[in-house]
C-alpha positions as CSV (number, residue, x, y, z in Angstrom):
1,X,0.0,0.0,0.0
2,X,1.3,3.4,-1.0
3,X,-1.6,5.9,-1.3
4,X,-4.7,5.0,0.8
5,X,-8.0,6.8,0.8
6,X,-9.8,6.4,4.1
7,X,-13.3,7.7,4.2
8,X,-14.7,8.7,7.6
9,X,-11.2,8.7,9.1
10,X,-12.2,11.3,11.7
11,X,-14.8,9.0,13.1
12,X,-14.5,6.4,15.8
13,X,-13.4,3.3,13.8
14,X,-11.7,5.3,11.0
15,X,-9.5,7.3,13.3
16,X,-8.4,4.1,15.2
17,X,-7.7,2.4,11.8
18,X,-5.5,5.3,10.7
19,X,-3.6,5.2,14.0
20,X,-3.2,1.5,13.6
21,X,-2.0,1.8,10.0
22,X,0.5,4.5,10.7
23,X,2.1,2.3,13.4
24,X,2.1,-0.8,11.1
25,X,3.3,0.6,7.8
26,X,6.0,3.2,7.4
27,X,6.2,4.2,3.7
28,X,2.6,5.2,3.0
29,X,0.4,8.3,2.5
30,X,-3.1,8.2,4.1
31,X,-5.7,10.7,2.7
32,X,-8.5,11.0,5.2
33,X,-11.8,12.2,3.7
34,X,-14.3,13.2,6.3
35,X,-17.2,15.7,6.4
36,X,-16.8,16.2,10.1
37,X,-20.4,15.6,11.0
38,X,-21.4,15.2,14.7
39,X,-19.6,11.8,15.0
40,X,-16.4,12.9,13.2
41,X,-14.0,15.2,15.0
42,X,-10.5,16.6,14.5
43,X,-10.1,15.8,18.2
44,X,-9.9,12.2,17.2
45,X,-6.8,12.9,15.1
46,X,-4.8,15.2,17.5
47,X,-2.3,12.5,18.7
48,X,-1.3,11.2,15.2
49,X,2.4,11.3,14.3
50,X,3.3,14.6,12.7
51,X,5.5,13.0,10.0
52,X,3.6,14.0,6.9
53,X,2.0,10.6,6.2
54,X,-1.5,11.7,7.2
55,X,-3.4,14.2,5.0
56,X,-6.8,15.4,6.1
57,X,-9.4,16.5,3.5
58,X,-12.8,17.8,4.7
59,X,-15.4,16.8,2.2
60,X,-18.5,14.8,1.6
61,X,-18.6,11.4,-0.2
62,X,-22.0,12.5,-1.5
63,X,-20.2,15.2,-3.6
64,X,-19.5,13.1,-6.7
65,X,-17.3,15.7,-8.3
66,X,-15.1,16.0,-5.3
67,X,-14.7,12.2,-5.0
68,X,-14.0,11.7,-8.7
69,X,-11.5,14.6,-8.9
70,X,-9.7,13.2,-5.8
71,X,-9.4,9.8,-7.4
72,X,-8.1,11.3,-10.6
73,X,-5.5,13.6,-8.8
74,X,-4.1,11.0,-6.5
75,X,-3.0,7.5,-7.6
76,X,-4.8,5.6,-4.8
77,X,-4.0,1.9,-4.7
78,X,-6.4,1.3,-1.7
79,X,-9.7,2.7,-0.6
80,X,-11.0,1.8,2.9
81,X,-14.6,3.0,3.1
82,X,-15.8,3.6,6.7
83,X,-17.9,6.8,6.2
84,X,-21.5,6.1,7.1
85,X,-24.4,7.2,9.2
86,X,-24.5,4.4,11.8
87,X,-26.8,5.1,14.7
88,X,-30.1,3.1,14.6
89,X,-32.0,5.6,16.7
90,X,-31.1,8.4,14.4
91,X,-32.1,6.4,11.3
92,X,-35.6,5.9,12.8
93,X,-36.2,9.6,13.1
94,X,-34.2,10.8,10.1
95,X,-33.9,8.0,7.5
96,X,-33.2,10.3,4.5
97,X,-29.6,11.2,5.7
98,X,-28.8,7.5,5.9
99,X,-30.0,6.9,2.3
100,X,-27.8,9.7,1.1
101,X,-24.6,8.9,3.0
102,X,-24.7,5.1,3.0
103,X,-26.1,4.5,-0.4
104,X,-25.4,7.5,-2.6
105,X,-22.1,8.1,-1.0
106,X,-21.0,4.5,-1.5
107,X,-22.2,4.7,-5.1
108,X,-20.1,7.9,-5.7
109,X,-17.0,6.1,-4.4
110,X,-17.6,3.0,-6.6
111,X,-18.2,5.1,-9.7
112,X,-15.1,7.1,-9.1
113,X,-13.0,4.0,-8.7
114,X,-14.6,2.4,-11.8
115,X,-14.0,5.5,-13.9
116,X,-10.4,5.9,-12.8
117,X,-9.1,2.4,-12.1
118,X,-10.8,0.6,-15.0
119,X,-9.3,3.1,-17.5
120,X,-6.1,1.2,-17.0
121,X,-7.1,-2.5,-16.4
122,X,-3.5,-3.6,-16.3
123,X,-3.0,-1.9,-12.9
124,X,-6.1,-3.5,-11.2
125,X,-3.9,-6.2,-9.5
126,X,-2.5,-3.4,-7.3
127,X,-5.9,-1.9,-6.4
128,X,-8.3,-2.7,-3.6
129,X,-11.7,-1.2,-2.6
130,X,-12.6,-2.4,0.9
131,X,-16.1,-1.7,2.1
132,X,-16.8,-1.7,5.9
133,X,-20.3,-2.9,6.8
134,X,-22.3,-4.3,9.7
135,X,-23.8,-7.5,11.0
136,X,-27.2,-5.6,11.3
137,X,-27.8,-6.3,7.6
138,X,-28.6,-9.9,8.5
139,X,-31.5,-9.0,10.8
140,X,-32.0,-10.5,14.2
141,X,-31.4,-13.9,15.7
142,X,-33.6,-15.8,18.1
143,X,-32.2,-17.7,21.0
144,X,-30.6,-20.9,19.8
145,X,-30.3,-19.7,16.2
146,X,-26.8,-20.3,14.6
147,X,-24.6,-17.2,14.4
148,X,-24.4,-15.1,11.3
149,X,-21.8,-16.0,8.7
150,X,-20.7,-14.9,5.2
151,X,-23.6,-16.7,3.6
152,X,-26.4,-15.5,5.9
153,X,-29.3,-14.0,3.8
154,X,-29.9,-10.3,4.3
155,X,-32.9,-9.3,6.4
156,X,-32.4,-5.6,7.5
157,X,-34.9,-4.3,10.0
158,X,-34.1,-0.6,10.4
159,X,-33.5,2.3,8.0
160,X,-29.8,2.1,9.1
161,X,-29.4,-1.6,8.4
162,X,-31.4,-1.3,5.1
163,X,-29.1,1.5,3.9
164,X,-26.0,-0.6,4.7
165,X,-27.5,-3.7,3.0
166,X,-28.1,-1.6,-0.1
167,X,-24.5,-0.3,-0.1
168,X,-23.2,-3.9,0.3
169,X,-25.3,-5.0,-2.7
170,X,-23.8,-2.1,-4.7
171,X,-20.3,-3.1,-3.9
172,X,-20.9,-6.7,-5.0
173,X,-22.6,-5.5,-8.1
174,X,-19.5,-3.5,-9.1
175,X,-17.4,-6.5,-8.5
176,X,-19.6,-8.8,-10.6
177,X,-20.4,-6.3,-13.4
178,X,-17.2,-4.3,-13.7
179,X,-14.7,-6.7,-12.0
180,X,-13.8,-3.9,-9.6
181,X,-11.4,-5.4,-7.0
182,X,-13.5,-5.2,-3.9
183,X,-13.7,-6.9,-0.5
184,X,-16.4,-6.4,2.2
185,X,-16.4,-7.0,5.9
186,X,-19.5,-7.2,8.1
187,X,-18.5,-6.5,11.7
188,X,-20.3,-6.7,15.1
189,X,-20.6,-3.9,17.6
190,X,-17.3,-2.0,18.1
191,X,-16.2,-0.4,21.3
192,X,-13.0,1.4,22.5
193,X,-11.3,4.8,22.5
194,X,-12.7,7.8,20.6
195,X,-16.3,6.5,20.3
196,X,-18.9,9.2,20.2
197,X,-21.2,8.9,23.2
198,X,-24.4,8.1,21.4
199,X,-23.4,4.4,21.5
200,X,-24.1,2.2,24.5
201,X,-20.7,1.8,26.1
202,X,-19.4,5.4,26.0
203,X,-22.8,6.7,26.9
204,X,-22.9,4.6,30.0
205,X,-19.4,5.5,31.0
206,X,-19.9,9.3,30.6
207,X,-23.3,9.3,32.2
208,X,-22.0,7.3,35.1
209,X,-19.1,9.7,35.6
210,X,-21.6,12.6,35.8
211,X,-24.1,10.7,38.0
212,X,-26.7,10.7,35.2
213,X,-29.2,7.9,34.7
214,X,-28.0,4.9,32.8
215,X,-30.9,4.2,30.4
216,X,-31.5,0.6,29.5
217,X,-33.9,-0.2,26.7
218,X,-36.7,-2.7,27.6
219,X,-35.5,-5.5,29.8
220,X,-31.8,-5.0,28.8
221,X,-31.5,-8.6,27.6
222,X,-30.7,-7.7,24.0
223,X,-27.6,-9.6,23.0
224,X,-24.7,-8.1,20.9
225,X,-21.3,-9.5,19.8
226,X,-18.8,-6.9,21.1
227,X,-15.6,-6.3,19.2
228,X,-12.7,-4.2,20.5
229,X,-11.9,-1.6,17.8
230,X,-8.1,-2.5,17.6
231,X,-9.1,-6.1,16.9
232,X,-11.3,-4.8,14.1
233,X,-8.5,-2.7,12.7
234,X,-6.2,-5.8,12.6
235,X,-8.9,-7.8,10.8
236,X,-9.3,-5.2,8.1
237,X,-5.5,-4.9,7.7
238,X,-5.3,-8.7,7.1
239,X,-8.1,-8.5,4.5
240,X,-6.2,-5.7,2.7
241,X,-3.0,-7.7,2.8
242,X,-4.3,-11.2,1.9
243,X,-8.0,-11.2,1.4
244,X,-9.5,-12.7,-1.7
245,X,-11.0,-10.2,-4.2
246,X,-14.8,-10.4,-4.2
247,X,-14.9,-12.1,-0.8
248,X,-17.0,-11.1,2.2
249,X,-15.5,-11.5,5.7
250,X,-17.5,-11.8,8.9
251,X,-15.8,-10.1,11.9
252,X,-16.9,-10.6,15.5
253,X,-15.5,-10.5,19.0
254,X,-16.7,-13.9,20.3
255,X,-18.5,-12.0,23.1
256,X,-22.3,-12.1,23.3
257,X,-23.5,-10.8,26.7
258,X,-26.8,-9.0,27.2
259,X,-26.8,-5.2,27.3
260,X,-27.5,-5.2,31.0
261,X,-24.5,-7.3,31.7
262,X,-22.3,-4.8,29.8
263,X,-23.7,-2.0,31.8
264,X,-23.3,-3.8,35.1
265,X,-19.6,-4.6,34.2
266,X,-19.0,-0.9,33.4
267,X,-20.4,0.0,36.7
268,X,-18.2,-2.5,38.5
269,X,-15.1,-1.2,36.7
270,X,-16.0,2.4,37.7
271,X,-16.5,1.3,41.3
272,X,-13.0,-0.2,41.2
273,X,-11.4,2.8,39.6
274,X,-13.3,5.5,41.4
275,X,-14.1,3.9,44.8
276,X,-14.5,7.3,46.5
277,X,-17.1,8.6,44.0
278,X,-20.4,9.7,45.5
279,X,-22.1,7.6,42.8
280,X,-20.7,4.2,44.1
281,X,-22.2,1.7,43.5
282,X,-22.7,3.0,40.0
283,X,-25.3,0.5,39.2
284,X,-27.8,2.5,41.3
285,X,-27.9,4.8,38.3
286,X,-29.4,2.2,36.0
287,X,-32.9,3.2,34.8
288,X,-35.1,1.0,32.5
289,X,-36.8,2.9,29.7
290,X,-39.3,2.0,26.9
291,X,-37.7,-0.1,24.2
292,X,-37.1,1.5,20.8
293,X,-39.1,0.5,17.8
294,X,-37.9,-2.6,15.9
295,X,-35.2,-3.3,18.4
296,X,-33.3,-6.5,17.2
297,X,-33.1,-9.0,20.0
298,X,-29.8,-10.8,19.3
299,X,-26.8,-10.6,17.0
300,X,-23.9,-13.1,16.9
301,X,-21.1,-13.6,14.4
302,X,-19.4,-16.8,13.3
303,X,-15.7,-15.9,12.6
304,X,-14.5,-19.4,11.6
305,X,-13.9,-18.3,7.9
306,X,-11.7,-15.3,8.5
307,X,-9.8,-17.3,11.1
308,X,-9.2,-20.2,8.7
309,X,-8.4,-18.0,5.7
310,X,-6.4,-15.2,7.2
311,X,-5.5,-16.4,10.7
312,X,-7.4,-13.7,12.5
313,X,-9.2,-13.9,15.8
314,X,-9.8,-11.2,18.4
315,X,-7.0,-10.7,20.8
316,X,-9.0,-8.8,23.4
317,X,-11.5,-10.5,25.7
318,X,-14.5,-8.4,26.8
319,X,-13.5,-7.9,30.4
320,X,-10.0,-6.5,29.6
321,X,-11.4,-4.5,26.6
322,X,-14.0,-2.8,28.8
323,X,-11.5,-2.1,31.5
324,X,-9.1,-0.4,29.0
325,X,-12.0,1.5,27.4
326,X,-13.2,2.9,30.8
327,X,-9.7,3.8,31.7
328,X,-9.2,5.6,28.4
329,X,-12.2,7.8,29.0
330,X,-11.0,8.5,32.5
331,X,-7.5,9.5,31.3
332,X,-8.8,11.7,28.4
333,X,-10.9,14.4,30.0
334,X,-9.8,16.9,27.4
335,X,-11.3,14.8,24.6
336,X,-14.5,14.3,26.6
337,X,-14.7,18.0,27.3
338,X,-14.1,19.0,23.7
339,X,-16.8,16.6,22.5
340,X,-19.3,17.9,25.1
341,X,-18.6,21.5,24.4
342,X,-19.6,21.2,20.7
343,X,-22.9,22.7,19.8
344,X,-24.0,19.6,17.9
345,X,-23.4,17.4,21.0
346,X,-25.8,19.6,23.0
347,X,-28.3,19.4,20.2
348,X,-28.0,15.7,20.1
349,X,-28.6,15.4,23.9
350,X,-31.8,17.4,23.6
351,X,-33.2,15.5,20.6
352,X,-36.1,13.1,20.6
353,X,-33.9,10.1,19.8
354,X,-31.6,10.0,22.8
355,X,-31.8,7.3,25.4
356,X,-34.0,8.5,28.2
């Protein structure tokens, strides 16, 4: 890899991937295209090495001219596409933005790659378009159902998952129709440093630190497969290095606790790290709230294929990953303060689709 376009690189997973890649590969240039919406922030990029390998470009993947010109101007050999609207609650109340970013934005990137890369078919062996997707495209599992895998039929149940399913289908169509060199990964719920506090784990951590209620949807027994973000970055790196063109890879953390167990664990970690807090025990802040519409009951991912093909498996178990995550938020009050002081964060907190 020489010149890499990372979309959404100022977001949670994208910024962690850029940090991972800079530590892994020395002679490369990363071009980070991000619109800096509410979930993307330059705060996520502050501690990157200042050695000229990272180039930030503020822009929208829905701007087809911008994307196409960028692909023409810079000889990218790799595109890693993270940029997406990803919060289910937001998709319920504002689905149009998800259609634009997740479907139209992906289409623009594919079209730009097709236009530029296929003009010189001889160089395609050195190109790769990797699309990052979600396990939510597969729908929901019932207790006892086998875990999702690369061959699970799609059955999205929210505007978010439907938009991601659509983008996956577009990527595959460009592989089959135009022979564009693509790979796809469908990952489970990520957690770790730099995650915007609309998602379960950072929301619970930051609310608990402030003594705010810890809202739990329904009975809190929804099951997710939790993946530490650095393990996700390693999986994507292996796909880029040795993944088969046209192949989909299922990525999961081999952790499937209920949401209430996650929250109880976070509370116990905070009790350990902040024993003198007036909120100890932190689990007294837990508050059950009305479940959200169409809330999927269970997700789980079978990762046998990526383990067999690429030798990948998650290195971080849930207990140690949660401990490191809580510790990171405690040790980065400047990041937390910068996010909270943004006007769009306050607006998000006051909106109708926050956890109450």
